[in-house]
N, C-alpha and C positions, 0 to 999 in steps of 0.2 A: 444843417445835419452839429456842426459843430468841435468840438475835440474832448468831447464826453462820450461815443467809442472808443476814440483809439485810448482814453484814455483808459477805458477800464478795458478794452482789450492786452496794454500793457501792463496792468494790474493782475490782474487773470495768468498773466504769461512767466509775474517773476513768482508768483506765487504756486506755481504751475517749478519753475525751475524750486526753489527754496525747498518743496517736497520732497522733491526728488533728491533733494542735497541732505536731507533727514536719514531720508530710508536710505544713506548711503553711508551714517555714521553707527562710529560702534555703540552708541548710549542702544542703553534697556529699553527694552519693546514700549513700554510702558510713559517713556521720559518721551520713544517715537511720538509716539499717538496724539500727549501731553500736545508739543507743542505743534504735530498739525491739524487736533482741531483748533488751538488759536490761531490759530493761520486760515482755517480754512471760514472758521465766526466772526474773527474779523481779521477782513479779507489789509489790508494798509496797516492799523497800527499794529495787527500780529506779525505783519515781516519787517515791520522797520523795530520788531519787541528784537525775532529770530537774528537780525542782521545786526544787532548788537551783543545781545548777552546771546546766544542761543548750538548749540552744539556744531564743528564745521568736519566735513567732511574726513576724516583718516588719508591718507597720502603714503 
């Protein structure tokens, strides 16, 4: 069986978490859509780009 299913599940969970945080930011809707599409089409790379350069949720 290996680690592939577990790794896929972890990436999926992190992507869902990132999308939820993006939705809770105060950036414009168009920017939210772009970030979400980036994460959906490039799950691992998009997640890393968002983590380092993306919008952070407002507190």
